[in-house]
N, C-alpha and C positions, 0 to 999 in steps of 0.2 A: 481905807474903809475898815470898820470894825464889825466883826461878826462873831456869833457863838456857834459852836459845833456840838451837836448832840447825835445820839444814835438810837434809832427806834425800829425794831422789827427788820433788821438787815439793811436799813437805809441810813446814810449820813445826811443830816439835816442842818442846813445853814440858816440862821435867822439874824436879823439886824439890818445893816445897810444893804446886804445882798441876801436873797433868799433862793435856795435851790435844794433839790434832793438828788441823791445818787446812790445806787446800790454799792455796798461796801466792796463787792468783788471787782468793781470797775475802777476803784481808786488805787493810786500808788502812794505808799507812805515811805518817805526817805528814811535811811538807816539812822540809828541813834549814834550821835557823836557827842563827845563831852563838851566841845566849845562851839557848837553850831546849832542853830534853831532847826526844828524839823518842819518838813513841808508835806502837804497832802495835795497831790496833783489829780485833777479831774481829766476825764477822757478827751475833752476839747482843748486841753493845755492850760486851762486856768488852774491856779494853785492857791492854797491857803497856807500862810506862814503862821506857825504856832508860837504864841507868846507865853502861855502858861504850860510849860513842859511837863511839870509834875501831874497836873490835871489831865493832860493829854495822854500820858503814859497809863494813868489809872483807867481812862476811858478805853484805851486800846486793850487793856487786860480784860475788860468786860466783853469784848468782841471775840476773844480767843486768838487775837493776832500775836504771832511769835516773831521775834527778831530772827534774821538769817543766822546760819551757823557761824559765819565769819564774824558778825557783830557779837554773838554770844561769846565767841572765843576772845574777842578783843576786850570784852568786859570781865574776863576771868583772869585773875592773877595767876592761878596755877597754869592756865593754858598759855599765858604769855611766857612764863618761866620755861615751860615745856618746849615752846616754839624756839626760844633762844638756845636752849640746850641742843635741840634737834638740829638747828641751823649750824651751830658751832661744830657739832659732831660731823655733819655732812661736809662742811668746809675742810675740816681737819682730815677726814678720810680722803676727800678729793685731792688735797695737797700731798698726802703721804702715798697714796696708791694710784688714783686716777691720773693725776698729772704726770708722774713718772712713766706710767704705762702708755699714755698718749704721746709723750715725748719720744719714746722708743719707736712707736709706729711712725711718727712724723719724720724722725731722723732717718729711718730706713727708706722713706719715700722721697726725701729731699733730692733734687737733681744734683749731680756732681758739681755743677758750676756754683751752686749755692755754698757747699762746703768749701770749695776752692776759694771763693770770695771771702768767706769768714776767716779761713786760715791765713790767707795772704794779708788781709787787713790787720789781723791780730799780730802777725809777725812784724809787720811794718811799725805798728804801735810800740811793740816791745823793743825793736831795734832802735827806735828814736828815743826811748826813755830808760830802758833797763838793761839793754844788751849792747855789746860792742864786738867788733871783729875778733875772731878767735886768734890766740897767739900760739896755739899748738902747732908744731911743725907739720907741714903738709903730708910728710911721710907717715907720721903718727895718725893723722886723720884718715888717710887712705887705708892704712892697715886695719883700723877699726871698722871702716865701711866694708872692706873686703871680707873680713872674718864674719861679720854679721850676715852678709849676703850669702855666705857659704852654709849657714845654718838652715835646717829645715823647720818649717812652721808646723805646729801641732794641729792646724786647721787645714781643711781642703782648699779654702779660699783665703788668701792673705791679702790684706789691703795694700795698695801701692804706697810706698813711703820713700822719703828722702831724708837722709841724716844730715843735719846742718850743725855746724859748730859755732859757738859764740862764747865770748868772755862775758861773765855776769857781773852786774853791779850789786847783786843782792845775794851772793853766796852760791854754793853748789846746788845745782838743780838739773832736772831733765823733764821734758814734757812733750806731749804729742798734740799737734793741731789738726783740725778737721781736714785741712788741705793735704795731709799726709806727711807734713814736715815733723820729724822728730828732732827736737832741739836738745843738744848735749852741750853742757857748759864746760869750759876748761877746768873750772874749779872742782866739778864732780869727778872728772877724769883723774885729776891729780889727787883728790882725796882718797879714792878707792884704790888707786895704784895697782890695778890688776885687770888684765884683759877679760878674764872670766867674769869679774864683777861688772865690767862695762857691758858685757853681753847680757848679763842678768837685768841691768837697768834698761837696756834697749828692748829686751824681750817684754819687760813690764809695760813699757810705753807702747809697744806694738799691740799688746793686749788691750790697752785703752783704745787704740785706733780700731782694732777689730770689732769691739763692742760699741764703737761710736760714742764713748762716754762723754767726751767734751761737747759734741754736738747736742746730745740729749740734755746735758746740764745747761747749756746755753738756751735751749728751747724752753726748759723749765723756768729759767730765770727771766725770760722775755716771752712768756706764753702768748700774750696777745699779738705781739709783733710777729711771732713765729706762725701763728694761724693765718695772719694776713699774708705772710710770705708764701705759704703753701697755696692759699686761695687765689692770690693775684699775681704771683710770680715776681713780686718786687722785693728783692733782698735788701734794699737800702735801709729799711727800717730796722732790721736786725743788725746788719753790719755797722750801722751808725752807733749802736749801743754796745758793741763788743768791747771797746776800751774800758768803759765803766764796769762792765760785767767781769772783765778779766781781773780787776783789782780785788774782787771779793768772791772768787770762784773756787769752790772746793768740791772735791769728789766725795761721794757718799762712801760709807763703809762697804756697802755691797759692791760698788764699782771697784774699789781698791782690792777687794777679795777676788773679784773676777780677773783683774789684771795680774794679781799675784799668782793665781792658779794657772793662767796662761803662761807666765814666765817659768813657773815650776815645771810644767809639762814640757816646755820648749827646751829648757836646760837639760832635763833628764833625757829627752829624745836625742839630744846632740852630745850626750856624754859629758856634760859639764856639771860639776857638783853644785848643788844649791847652797852649799855653805858660803860660796862667794857672794850670793845675794844676801844671805844673813849678815855677813860681815859688812856689806855695804850699808844696810839699814842701821846696823849698830854704830857705824862711823857717822852716818848722817844724824843719828839721834844724839850723839855726843858733840857734834860740831856746833859750836856756839854761833857761827856766822850763818847758819842755815835758817834764815828768817824770811824766806820768800813769801810775799803777801798774796801771791796768786797761784793758781793751780796747785793747791796744797795737798799733793799726793804724798808729800814728804814733810816732816820726818815720820817714820813709821812708829807704831806703838809696839810695846812688848808683846801684845797679843798677836800681832801680825807676824812678828819674828818667831814666836812659838808655833804658830800655825804652819809657817814654812818649814820649820825644823821637823815637825811631826808629820808632814805630808808624806804619803806613800807613793 
């Protein structure tokens, strides 16, 4: 049915195949969209579909009808650009600041069994693909463990840890897992060739454990799964993604600084010169085989070496 719409003295008047009158205040006008016809809906549910959009818009203007703020913004090029900039800014700030802060809160709230499951699954994955049984003599391994256990920690509460030795297929490395395992490779022990240096390496990794750096980094990298884990207590979604995450997992500069500071304090507290840690980083920096694709807390940069050297 075809009708014509006019407005007279606050009334909408239909003429043609259907005739009716209705106060303008009782009508609902659909929002303006670029690729959709507009509709005028009456109180009883009947509606009028507009064919001549230009004439209808002109008629609306005579009634003082204004589009909603949302529609006005959608029709404004400047508003669209501003919205894109604002959204991009909020997402960037959220990624840089909100997500790390949230990951720290969640990491501290995670049950111990979750971190244990994450660490165990990760070590199993690495043992199957990148690590092999250690070839260091058992006496040498025990001597390292005994000496590190004799050191005092710079913190009142020290996380539980277990030092495990492995032969590496990807060069000298050391890393700490959320389960408390500190993995020390044969290659890094042979490279540094100093007990003091090994103590520095272990102190650095204990610092990562103390601050839960790896757990926080994993949570950041699998934020959705992590939230689900905390809410529903099902760790499988996060654990299942650990192998993939481990291949591209790097500590932030802040995390490395915190671990370095922990190691510096621990060495000083136990009468060990931090020069051993500096020499370790220098050797790692020069060693061409040190190309570990995961847990890239090494090699160190010259800035980190200088910071350790100048620490008081």
